[in-house]
PABA-755851 format. One line per 5 residues: number of its first residue (from 0); their letters; for each residue x, y, z of C-alpha. Coordinates in Angstrom, 2 decimals, m for minus. Example, Ala and Ser with C-alpha at 12.3 -4.5 7.8 and 13.67 -1.06 7.14 Angstrom:
! residues 2
0	as	12.30/m4.50/7.80  13.67/m1.06/7.14
***
This chain:
! residues 132
0	mqmie	12.31/6.30/m5.97  12.84/6.22/m2.25  11.67/3.13/m0.43  8.86/2.47/1.98  8.69/0.23/5.02
5	irada	6.17/m2.62/5.26  5.49/m4.53/8.48  2.93/m7.26/9.04  1.35/m9.56/11.55  m1.47/m12.08/11.20
10	vevdv	m4.09/m9.31/11.43  m2.88/m6.23/9.56  m0.16/m4.65/7.45  1.54/m1.32/8.12  2.88/0.59/5.10
15	sgtee	4.87/3.66/6.05  7.05/6.31/4.48  7.39/10.05/4.17  4.36/11.80/2.68  6.36/12.16/m0.55
20	elrei	7.11/8.42/m0.67  3.47/7.56/0.01  2.22/9.95/m2.66  4.74/8.40/m5.09  3.15/4.99/m4.47
25	gftiv	m0.22/6.42/m5.45  1.24/8.05/m8.58  2.96/4.77/m9.53  m0.26/2.79/m9.17  m2.19/5.28/m11.33
30	altrs	0.62/5.26/m13.93  0.43/1.46/m14.06  m3.27/1.64/m14.97  m2.45/4.00/m17.85  0.33/1.83/m19.26
35	aersv	0.68/m1.43/m21.16  2.36/m3.03/m18.14  0.50/m5.68/m16.11  2.28/m5.16/m12.78  4.76/m3.11/m10.83
40	vlpal	6.99/m4.03/m7.90  7.58/m1.41/m5.21  10.54/m2.48/m3.06  10.60/m1.95/0.69  13.51/m1.34/3.01
45	didps	15.03/m4.21/4.97  14.07/m3.09/8.48  13.56/m4.19/12.05  9.82/m4.94/11.99  9.13/m4.04/15.65
50	pypra	6.45/m3.94/16.96  5.29/m6.33/14.22  6.76/m9.84/13.91  7.97/m9.45/10.33  8.97/m7.03/7.61
55	ltgmi	7.88/m7.51/4.00  10.25/m7.03/1.08  7.89/m5.05/m1.14  4.49/m4.46/m2.67  3.42/m6.03/m5.94
60	verst	0.56/m4.25/m7.70  m1.12/m6.29/m10.44  m3.80/m5.34/m12.92  m6.64/m7.87/m13.03  m10.43/m7.72/m12.87
65	gktfi	m12.83/m6.87/m10.09  m12.41/m5.18/m6.76  m9.03/m4.46/m5.25  m7.89/m7.43/m3.19  m4.94/m7.09/m0.83
70	svags	m3.08/m10.01/0.69  0.28/m11.06/2.03  1.89/m13.71/m0.17  5.21/m14.97/1.13  7.30/m11.93/1.98
75	eltvr	5.37/m9.46/m0.20  2.21/m7.43/m0.04  0.12/m8.16/m3.12  m2.52/m5.77/m4.48  m4.73/m6.91/m7.39
80	gsdss	m7.67/m5.20/m9.03  m9.23/m3.61/m12.06  m7.82/m0.33/m13.29  m10.67/1.68/m11.75  m10.33/m0.15/m8.42
85	lvafa	m6.56/0.38/m8.39  m7.02/4.11/m9.06  m9.44/4.27/m6.11  m6.90/2.37/m3.97  m4.14/4.78/m5.01
90	swfdf	m6.07/7.64/m3.36  m5.28/6.10/0.05  m1.67/7.19/m0.47  m2.53/10.86/m1.05  m1.21/12.52/2.09
95	ppgah	m1.16/16.29/2.51  2.17/18.11/2.32  3.48/18.65/5.84  1.56/15.71/7.33  3.02/15.14/10.78
100	dgyhq	4.96/12.07/11.82  2.44/9.40/12.81  m0.41/10.75/10.64  m2.14/7.67/9.27  m5.17/6.20/7.56
105	hfepq	m6.85/2.84/8.08  m7.77/0.92/4.94  m10.50/m1.51/6.04  m13.02/m2.10/3.23  m16.60/m2.89/4.21
110	eddhd	m19.10/m5.23/2.54  m20.74/m2.39/0.57  m17.45/m1.02/m0.83  m17.74/m0.98/m4.63  m13.99/m0.73/m5.28
115	hsses	m12.29/m2.85/m2.62  m12.90/m6.40/m1.41  m13.93/m6.68/2.23  m11.79/m9.85/2.28  m8.65/m7.72/1.84
120	aplii	m5.99/m7.55/4.50  m6.48/m4.34/6.49  m3.75/m1.72/6.07  m2.45/1.10/8.18  m0.85/3.64/5.88
125	svhra	1.27/6.01/7.93  3.63/8.92/7.59  7.04/8.77/9.17  9.63/11.44/8.77  13.00/10.45/7.37
130	ga	15.32/9.85/10.31  12.43/9.91/12.79
***
């Protein structure tokens, strides 16, 4: 598996990679929900975090109960939720083949979201081309 980049500040988290890397995250999350495993760790590259103040070392996805809840814990992005909520979250990583560099989605759950907690850290999930 190739690795993603994760940058964060006090307000939001940016998760970026090629469209293939981002789709692989979604596939990995769905596979977790269909397995006997309780969690998966998705490592991130050690990068210069600019324009954010820090880079995170990875994403931990954990099966639990309830809505998906996303937070920064230490140097990692943590995602917790029920299997159905995690499957819904995984869809945010489904980018079309050929998505251009900079193509992105904002994950900002609202109060009436049935799958994701509105208390979650907001994410920007963006495509960057390898070497771009």
